[in-house]
N, C-alpha and C positions, 0 to 999 in steps of 0.2 A: 805249696807242695814241696818246694825246696827246703823250707824249714822243717816240714814233717819228715822228709827223708833224712835230714841231718839229725833229728832227734832219734830216729830209729837206728841210724848208724852209730850214734853215740852210745845208746843203751846196749847195743850188741857188742860194741868194743869193751864196755865196762864189764859185762858179764863174762866175756872171754878172759879178760885180765883177772877177774875174781876166781874163775875156775882154774886158771893157770897157777895162781898162788896156792889154791887148795890142793891141787894134784901134786905140786912140787914141794909142798910144805914150806913155802917161803912167805915173806911179809908177815902179816898177823897170824898166819897159820904156822909160823915158826916159833922161836923161843920167846922173843921179847914182845909179849902181848899184854893187853890191859888186864888188870885185876878188878873184878866186880866187887863193889862194897855193898854187901847185903845187910849189914848191921845198921840199926837206926842211928841217925845222927844225934850226938850229944852236944849240948851247948858248950862252947869253948871259952866264953868270956870275951871273945873278939866280937863286938856287937855287930859290925858290918858283915862279917862272915856268917854269923848266926842268922842274921836277917836274910842273907842271900839264900841260905838253905831253906829258910821258912817260906820264901816267896818264889822258890823254884817251880816253874810251870813247864808243861809240855806244849810243843807247837801244835796248832790246830789244823795244819795243812802241810803237805809234803814240802812246800817251798818256804814255809813261814818260820824257820829256825831263828831268823833275825828278830822277829817280833817277840817270840818267847824269851829270847836272850836279853833283849833290851828291857822288856817289861820286868823281868826278874831283877835286873840291876837297878832300874829306877825305883821299884818298890822297896828294894833293900835300903837304898839311900834315904827314901822317904821315911822308912821305919826308924832308921838310926838318927836322923835329924828331926827331932820333934818340933822344931820351930817351923818346919814347912807345913805342918798340920794338914796333911792330905791323906785321904783314905786310899787303900790299894787300887791300882789301875788294872783294868782288864786289857787283853790284847786288842779286842775290837775297839775299845775306847781310845787306845793309843793310835791305832791306824786311822781313826776318824779325826783325831786332833793333829797328828803329825803327817803332813802331806809332802814332805821333802822327798825329792827323787822319785815321785810317783810310787811311793812305798806300797800303798794299798793295791794299786794296779799290778805291781810286780808279784803280788801274792795270788793273783787270779789264775785261772786255768790257762789262759793264753799269754799271761804276763803283760808287760808294757813294751810294745813294739817287738814282741816275741821274746823278751828277756824276763826271766823269772829269778827270784832270789836276789841277793845283794853281793856284788864283788866287794873286796876289802875297802876300797876307797869310798864307795857309796855307803857301806856300813858306817864308816866314820862320820859321814855327813848326817846320817840318820840318828846316830847316837847323840851328836851335838845338838841337833834339832829337838830331840826328845828331852834332853836335860834342860834346854832353854824353855821348852813348852811348859814344863812343870816348875819353873823358877828355881832350879837346882844350881847353886853356885859351885864352881870347882876351880882348882888352881890351874890345871892344864888338862888338855885332852890331846893324845897323840895317836896317829895312825902309823903303825910300824909294819912295814913289809919286810918279812924275814928274808935273809939272804942264804944262798947256797953254801955248801960245805967250805969252799975255798975262802969265802969272805965272812964266815959266820962267827969268828972269835969275839969281836966286840958286841954284836947284837946278842949273842948268847950270854955274855957276861952281864949286860944291861938287863936282860930279861930275868936272869937268875936273881939279881939284886931286887928287882921289882916283885918277884914272887915272894921273896923273903920279907919284903916290906908289907905286902898284902897280908901275910900270915901273922907277923909279929906286931905291926902297928895299926892295921885295920883302917887305913886312910886312903886306900886306892883299890881299884878293881881292874880286872883283865877279862876282855871278851875275845876268845880265840876264833880265828878263821882258819880252818884246817881241813885236811884230807881225812874224812871219817874212816876210810879204809886203811889208813895208816895206824889207827888206834884199835880198830875192831875188825872182826871178820865180816865186813860189809863192803859194798861197792866203793870204789875210790872216787868219791864225789865231794865237792866243796860243802862244808858244813860250818855252822856257827853255834857256839855254846860258851857260857861263862866258866871261868876257873873257880872252883869251890874251895880248894885247900891246897896247901903246899907243906911238905914235910922237910924242914931244913936239914935233917939228919940223913934221910934216905934219898932226898931230892925227888920224891914221888909227887906228881901233880894230879890232883883230883879234878875231873871234868864233870860238871853238872850238865850232862848232855840233855838237851831238850827234845830229843827224838822219842816219841811216845812208845816205840817198840822196845825201849830200854828202861825198865822199871827202876833201876838203881844207878847211882853214880859209879864211876870207875876211876882207877888210878893208872897212870902210865909213868915210866921213867922220864926224867928231864930230857935225856937224849932222844927218846921216842917222841916226846912232846915237841921238841924243837924240829925234829924231822917232819912231823905232821903239819906244823904251821909254815915251814919253809918250802913245802911242796910247790913246785911250779906245775899248776894244774895242766893236765894234758891238752894238747892242741885242739882237741874237739870242743873244749870249753871257751876257746878264744873268741869265737863268734858271739858268745854271750857276755863278753866283757870280763872274763876271769883270767887273771894272770897268776901271780904267786900268792900264797897265803900269808898270814901274819897275825897281828892282834891290835885291839884298841885298848889303850891305856888311859884310865881316868884317874887323875890325882886330885883328891878332894882337898878342901881347905883344912888346915890343922885344927 
């Protein structure tokens, strides 16, 4: 009963915050909002990025954004690396094969011990286990918890460099753990999706959002992107293991 009360309280708080931003025209109801990309994607010549768009899928459940994101990334790598010789994987196949951190249970209605979805640290564990499960080699895998504004200069510079590398060299991938309401006119809840593109000139970041209510990718400014991943999720999420956002960085072999 205590857990049920907490969930109702949390949802009520989120809706109050949403309507506050809507009425005051602040947050994503203000100026710096996402730009929806409705034009069809055209192949860029970056094989990894092209494969990521090709294998982009939507989550099958309200808490399964991690599954759709990891499946999209794994299938993109499998397509790029022909030596792996593996057909595309479905979300259900991955949940059956990768049992790290009670991933499948966390996707259920009641979660695992009342916890649904994946905090950043657990997402990193699941990504590593998924790459290992399908024999995908990689140079490094890093769980990066973004920092607040006062300590953000070095993390921001590192992230910017990695986004440029993803776009120009096609040998790395970024899965973002962010406050969805910081990018879109949605509730301020933790969400997970892969980065699809980066424009080195405008510094616009394209999010391949796995939310099924969003039919198209969207772009946000780099500043907005960093703000979204550096969010310290509200105290109502602490009981469920959520702290601050960030990203998972996968550096593939040359």
